[in-house]
Backbone as a ProteinNet text record, in pm:
[ID]
protein_1_A
[PRIMARY]
MVNTANAEGRVYRAERSRGKKNRRKFSSIMAMVLGAIVTIEIMIMGAMVLKLDFHSADRIALALGFMVLYSGVVIALADK
[TERTIARY]
15988.9	15881.9	15925.3	15942.4	15812.1	15774.3	15666.6	15612.4	15681.3	15694.7	15756.6	15641.1	15520.7	15422.2	15424	15385.5	15394.6	15451.8	15562	15698.6	15734.8	15730.2	15726.7	15608.5	15482.7	15366.9	15459.8	15489.9	15517.2	15596.7	15691.8	15773.8	15731.8	15641	15559.2	15492	15415.9	15355.7	15391.9	15547.9	15586.8	15686.1	15712.5	15811.8	15658.7	15602.4	15463.3	15424.1	15389.6	15353.7	15418.6	15609	15677.6	15672.9	15606.1	15655.9	15505.9	15406	15308.1	15258.2	15403.7	15406	15381.6	15422.9	15451.8	15332.2	15287.9	15169.6	15030.7	14984.9	14845.8	14811.4	14614	14520.2	14389.7	14431.2	14293.4	14179.6	14109.7	13933.4	13883.3	13723.3	13683.4	13647.9	13587	13565	13716.2	13830.3	13949.5	14032.3	13954.7	13973.5	13865.2	13736.4	13712.6	13709.1	13737.7	13812.9	13909.1	14037.4	14164.6	14134.5	14063.2	13956.3	13945.4	13839.9	13800.9	13860.5	13986.7	14104.4	14140.4	14172.6	14326.9	14207.4	14046.2	14027.1	13997.6	13952.6	13941.8	14091.9	14149.4	14343.7	14360.7	14323.3	14319	14226.3	14063.8	14002.5	14051.3	14105.7	14161	14312.4	14329	14544.3	14488.9	14329.7	14330.2	14213.2	14130.3	14097.2	14210.4	14285.8	14404.6	14463.5	14502	14583.3	14516	14368.4	14266.8	14234.2	14248.9	14187.7	14086.3	13952.3	13858.8	13821.4	13660.4	13644.4	13560.4	13573.4	13529.8	13387.2	13332.2	13128.3	13193.4	13264.7	13239.8	13303.8	13448.9	13514.9	13435.9	13362	13273.3	13177.8	13135.7	13032.6	13069.5	13160.1	13256.7	13285.5	13365.7	13379.3	13325.8	13206.7	13056.2	13029.3	12994.8	12959.9	13057.4	13164.6	13260.6	13245.2	13268.8	13255.2	13144.7	13042.6	12889.7	12910	13047.3	13088.2	13144.1	13239.7	13385.1	13286.7	13234.8	13149.3	12992.4	12963.9	12857.4	12920.6	13063.2	13202.7	13214.7	13229	13243.2	13174.8	13063.3	12926.4	12947.7	12964.6	12874.6	13045.1	13145.4	13255.3	13273.8	13237.3	13146.7	13127.5	12987.6	12820.8	12881.3	12994.1	13026.6	13089.6	13178.1	13298.4	13287.2	13155.9	13098.5	13033.7
-16328.5	-16189.8	-16167.6	-16074.4	-16051.1	-15917.5	-15882.6	-15818	-15738.8	-15623.3	-15517.7	-15435.8	-15420	-15357.9	-15425.4	-15539.6	-15587.9	-15662.6	-15670.9	-15671.3	-15469	-15392.2	-15266.4	-15247.1	-15276.3	-15257.6	-15349.4	-15466.6	-15588.4	-15474.7	-15449.3	-15389.9	-15252.6	-15170.4	-15020.7	-15064.5	-15189.2	-15171.8	-15274.7	-15285.3	-15437.4	-15297.8	-15223.8	-15144.9	-14964.8	-15018.7	-14906.4	-14945.3	-15127.5	-15175.8	-15211	-15188	-15214.3	-15128.4	-14924.9	-14881	-14941	-15015.5	-15067.6	-15168.2	-15253.9	-15425.5	-15391.4	-15346.9	-15345.1	-15183.1	-15105.3	-15067.7	-15103.7	-15068.8	-15174.8	-15052.5	-15090.5	-14960.6	-15020.5	-14867.3	-14911.5	-14915	-14986.6	-14991.7	-14896.7	-14910.8	-14759.6	-14682	-14826.1	-14864.6	-14822.7	-14914.9	-14858.2	-14734.4	-14640.6	-14478.6	-14427.2	-14451.2	-14379.1	-14353.4	-14503.3	-14483.9	-14389.8	-14411.7	-14360.6	-14161.3	-14129.2	-14010.5	-13950	-14033.8	-13967.9	-13982.1	-14026.3	-14018.3	-13911.5	-13944.3	-13765.7	-13651.2	-13681.3	-13548	-13524.9	-13601.7	-13594.3	-13597.1	-13562.6	-13576.1	-13440.9	-13346.5	-13194.1	-13153.3	-13167.6	-13063.5	-13049.5	-13197.6	-13187	-13122.2	-13124.2	-13076.9	-12886.7	-12849.1	-12736.9	-12666.9	-12771.2	-12669.5	-12706.8	-12748.9	-12748.4	-12574	-12535.1	-12425.5	-12334.6	-12334.1	-12239.8	-12175.3	-12278.7	-12288.3	-12286.5	-12369.1	-12388.8	-12474.3	-12454.3	-12549.4	-12636.1	-12781.4	-12861.9	-12878.2	-12799.7	-12796.5	-12797.7	-12696.1	-12559.7	-12703.4	-12714.1	-12886.3	-12969.6	-13013	-13115.9	-13130.5	-12974.8	-12908.9	-12950.3	-12856.9	-12866.2	-13011.9	-13118.1	-13217.3	-13327.3	-13302.1	-13329.8	-13368	-13190.8	-13133.4	-13173.1	-13135.9	-13224.6	-13353.9	-13424.3	-13555.7	-13588.9	-13541.4	-13610.1	-13533.1	-13453.4	-13409.1	-13519.1	-13527.9	-13654.9	-13833.6	-13817.5	-13945.3	-13981	-13813.1	-13825	-13851.4	-13719.4	-13738.7	-13898.7	-13958.7	-14086.2	-14201.4	-14164.8	-14266.7	-14238.1	-14073.4	-14101.9	-14101.4	-14097.4	-14121.8	-14314.5	-14353.6	-14511.9	-14576.8	-14444.8	-14546.7	-14460.2	-14376.2	-14342.9	-14432.5	-14454.2	-14572.1	-14703.2	-14754.9	-14868.4	-14833.2
-5527.5	-5479.5	-5367	-5284.9	-5109.3	-5174.5	-5103.9	-5127	-4991.7	-5034.1	-4936.8	-4847	-4857.5	-4820.1	-4717.7	-4755	-4623.7	-4476.1	-4612.3	-4503	-4426.7	-4429.9	-4390.1	-4313.4	-4289	-4214.4	-4100.5	-4124.3	-3968.5	-3917.5	-3995.4	-3873.2	-3826.5	-3861.3	-3862.8	-3684.8	-3738	-3653.4	-3485.1	-3528.6	-3440.2	-3354.8	-3433.5	-3321.4	-3273	-3346.2	-3277.7	-3143.8	-3154.6	-2982.4	-2921.3	-2918.7	-2863.9	-2723.1	-2741.5	-2611.2	-2547.7	-2587.4	-2457.2	-2434.9	-2455.2	-2360.6	-2233.9	-2161	-1989.3	-1978.3	-2077.5	-1948.1	-1927.9	-1792.8	-1831.8	-1769.6	-1856.1	-1836.2	-1736.6	-1683.2	-1524.5	-1605.6	-1496.3	-1549.8	-1477.1	-1523.5	-1489.1	-1362.1	-1295.6	-1131.4	-1124	-1108.6	-982	-1082.5	-1227.6	-1227.4	-1176.7	-1116.5	-1030.9	-870.8	-859.9	-684	-685.5	-779.2	-789.9	-769.6	-920.2	-916.8	-788.2	-700.9	-553.1	-514.2	-500.9	-365	-430.3	-517.6	-526.1	-490.7	-523.9	-518	-384	-315.5	-151.9	-59.4	-108.8	-70.5	-129.3	-208.5	-351.3	-185.9	-167.3	-84.4	91.7	109.4	304.8	284.8	147	178.1	163.2	44.5	57.9	183.2	238	383.2	472.1	453.2	535.5	570.4	418.9	398.5	395.8	369	363.4	560	578.9	758.9	737	675.2	626.6	838.1	866.1	1003.4	957.8	1034.9	966	832.2	973.1	862.5	767.4	647.4	563.4	457.6	508.3	449.6	446.9	479.1	486.5	357	374.3	253.3	177.5	107.3	-27.5	-77.9	70.3	-18.5	-58.9	43.2	-1.8	-130.3	-174.1	-333.3	-415.6	-385.6	-468.8	-488.6	-403.5	-441.7	-442.7	-520.5	-560.4	-715.8	-773.5	-913.5	-908.5	-844.5	-897.5	-953.5	-814.5	-866.4	-952.1	-1034.4	-1175.8	-1216.5	-1249.1	-1402	-1445.4	-1275.6	-1341.5	-1427.6	-1310.2	-1372.5	-1521	-1596.5	-1746	-1744.5	-1739.2	-1814.7	-1840.7	-1713.9	-1768.2	-1863.1	-1892.2	-1955.2	-2083.4	-2062.4	-2221.5	-2284.9	-2163.2	-2269.4	-2312.1	-2250.5	-2307.4	-2419.7
[MASK]
++++++++++++++++++++++++++++++++++++++++++++++++++++++++++++++++++++++++++++++++

């Protein structure tokens, strides 16, 4: 006699994990680096659209860069 509960559980796990085989997770450091790059690109694009001078955009970029770095460190520490 076959235990159908175990067989159904195995099938369900196989179906559920099939979609995750090709996904690759980023490490926390890689996620921080990519987040910083995207944030800097958005800030530069915003400075070009709003026609800010370099010094104003530089201060904004510095402040937001520190915010991104701080958030990344907090997330990395909380994730472990």
